[in-house]
N, C-alpha and C positions, 0 to 999 in steps of 0.2 A: 502550379496545380498541386492540390493536396493528395498525397499518396498513402499517408498513414494517419490514422486517428487513434489517439491514446487517451483513455479516461480513467481517472480515479473512480472508486466505487462509492464509499460512504460519504454522504454529503455532496455527492456529485452526480453519478449516474443513478444511484439509489435515492429514493425519497426518504423522509424521516421515519417511515415505517419499514425501511430496508427493502422496498419493492422497486422493481424495474417497470417503468411505464410500458404498457402493452404496445404502444406505437414504436418503441425501439426496435422490435423484431422485424417489422416491415422496413424500417429505415436501414437496418443492418443488411437486409437482403439487397436493397438498392445500392448500398456501398459495395457489396460483393460483386454485383453486376458491373459496376464501374471499375472494378479492379483495385478499389481502395482497401488497404489492409487495416486490421483493427487489433488493438492491444488493450488489455485491462491491467492497470498498474495500481497496486494496492498494498497496504500494510497487512492485508488479510493473508491467510494461509492459502497455498496453491489449491489444496483439495476443496476449500470453501469457495474459491473463485470458480472452479470447475462446476461445482453444484449450482451456483448462481447463473452460469452461462452454459448449462449442459446442452441445450438444444443447438448451440453454435460452437461447441467445444473445439471441433477440428479446425475451425477457421479463426481462432483467437490465439494471439500471443499473450501468454500469462506472465506478467511481471509481478511476482509475489513477494511477500515479506519485505516490503519497502526496497525492492530492487536487488535483493540478495539471491534470488532464485528465479530464473527465466525458463519457461517450458513452452514447447509447441508440439501438439500431437503426441504428448507423452514423452517427448525427447528433451532431455536437459540441455539447454543452450548455454547457460551461464550459472555459475555458483560462486558465491562469495561468503564463505563460512568463517566464523570466529575461531581462532585457535582455542583448543580446549582449556588451556591454562587461563586465557583471558576471560572466557565464559565463566569459569569458576570464580575468578576474582569479582566479576560483576554480580554474580549470584550472592556472594558473601556480603557485598556492599548493599545490594537491594534488600536483603533480609533485614537490614537495620532501619529501613524507611518505614516509619509508623503509618498505619492506615493504607498501606499498599500491598498488593499481592503480585506474585511473579508468574509470568508465562515464559517458559523456556521454549523457543521456537526452533524445532529441529526439522530436518528434511523429511523424515518419515512421519513425524507427529509433533504435536505440541505437548509440553509436559508441565504439570502444576503440582504443587504440594498442598496448597490451601483447599479446603473443602467448603469454604464460605459460600452459601447458596447464592447470594447476590453476585459474587465473583464468577462462580461456575455458570450462571445464567449469561453473563457477558462473554465468557470464553466460548460457550456454545454458539453464540451469534457469529463468531469470526473464525473459529477453528473446528473444522469438520471432523478431524481426527485428533483426539487428545487423550492423554493418559494421566491419571492421578498417581503420583509416585511418593515414596517416603522421603527421598533425598534427591534433589535436583543435581547435586554434585556427582551423583553416581550414574547419571544418564549417559548412554553411549549412542551418539548420533552426530551427524553434521549439524552444528548449531549455527543457525542463520542470524538469530536476533534474541536479545534479552529484553523482555517487555515488562513494564510495571503497569498494573491496573490500579488507579488511585481515585477513589470516589470523592475524595476531598478536593481534587483538582490537580492534575499532573503538572501543569505549568507552575502553580504556586507551591505545591508541597514536595513532589518527587524531584522535579528538575534541579532545584538548588543543591541537592545531595550529589549530583553528578557533574556540576560545572567544572570541577577540577579534572574530570575525565575527558573533557572535550578536546584536549590536546591529542589524545590517542584514539578516541572513538567518535563516531557520529552519534550525537545525542539529540533526539528530536521529539518534541511534543507533537504527536500525530493525531490527537483528538483531546477532547476535554478531560477524559480520564486516562489517557494512554501516553506513556513515555516509552520510546523505542531506542535501543542502543545496538549499534551495528559497527562493523569495521569502519575506520575513518574514510576509506575510499568506496564505501557502499551507500548508495541512495538510488532513488528512482531514476535520476538523471543519468548516472553512470550506466545503468542497465539500458536505458533508452538509447544512449550513444552506441552501446554494443549492438543493439537491435538495428539501429539505423545503418550501422556499418555492415552487418550481415545481409541486410535487405537492399543495400545500395540506395538508401533514401536520405535526402538532405534535411537539415532543420527547417529550411524554407518550404519543404514539402510536407511538413508535419503539423498536425493540429493536436493540442493537448488541453485537457480540462482537469482542474483540481480545486480543492477548497481549504486545504490545511497546510501547515508548515512542512510536512514531509513531501509536498508537491513542488516546492520551490525549484529545485534543480531540474526536474522534469519539464517544467514550463520554460526554463531557460534554454532547453534544447529544442524548442518548437517556435517557429516564427508566429504561428497562429496559436498563441497562448491565452487561455481563458481562465480567469478566476470566476467562480460562481458568485452570484449576488450575495449568497450566504457565507462567503469565504472569510477566513481570518484576515483582518485588516492588513497585515504584513504581506500576505500573498497577493492581495489586490494591488499593492504597490509594485510587485514584481511582474505581474501579468501585463501583457500588451492590451488585452481586451477583457470585457466582462460578459458573462452569459447570465441568463435568468437563473433563479435559484433552483436547487435540486427538487423542490416541491412543485416547481412550475415547468418541469421537463426541459430544463435549460440546455442540457447536452444535445438532446434530440432536435430541439428547435434550432439550435445554432448549426448543426450538421445539415439540416434541411436548407437553411438559408445560404450556407457557404458552399455546399458541395452538390446537393441534389436539385 
């Protein structure tokens, strides 16, 4: 019996216009009636996730910033912050990547140096609370993640700069233009394991949906693991099942089929 549903947001629950299908809200109410818990697991900022799911905020477990920050009803359940010295080294390295801009993802806000309009437009899609600062190295906050926004392609351009860092950090291509760097022991899967432990729910009672490489570990923690039809080929290899694409309301359709 499925007791917990976890879904990624971009490319998964959200369509390509970053919208949630209206049918989802009705399906969510039915899940709640059945006592099935719901979690949103994303590379997005916590405050942005809350905005997207405002009408059901109190009933959602938020797994934000790729598993580094877990919150429920405003209470912090789990935090995995980068040591300040490590964050500083990553910022210095990231500044050397041509064509890439940096987002320093803190607990209180996201921080950026670049004022590039195209970059700021992307930041505003995913970060509800952000500040433009003169020097990222002077930011004082719990740093959850160092992110690069690379319009030339994160996998091809930014990622090669950080391959040597993969011994110490988790370096993930989380979208076509996004590269995320977190602690080695930080990912959506670790956060999901913590959540399952807190809630007393087993992997075989868990359903999870994702579309990109930052979803791999999360899908490994769910027996009912679904890669979207539009997912990265490597994620499809890891998932046990496939759901229709994000533009075909795949998450909702599969929940209806399997639970309701």
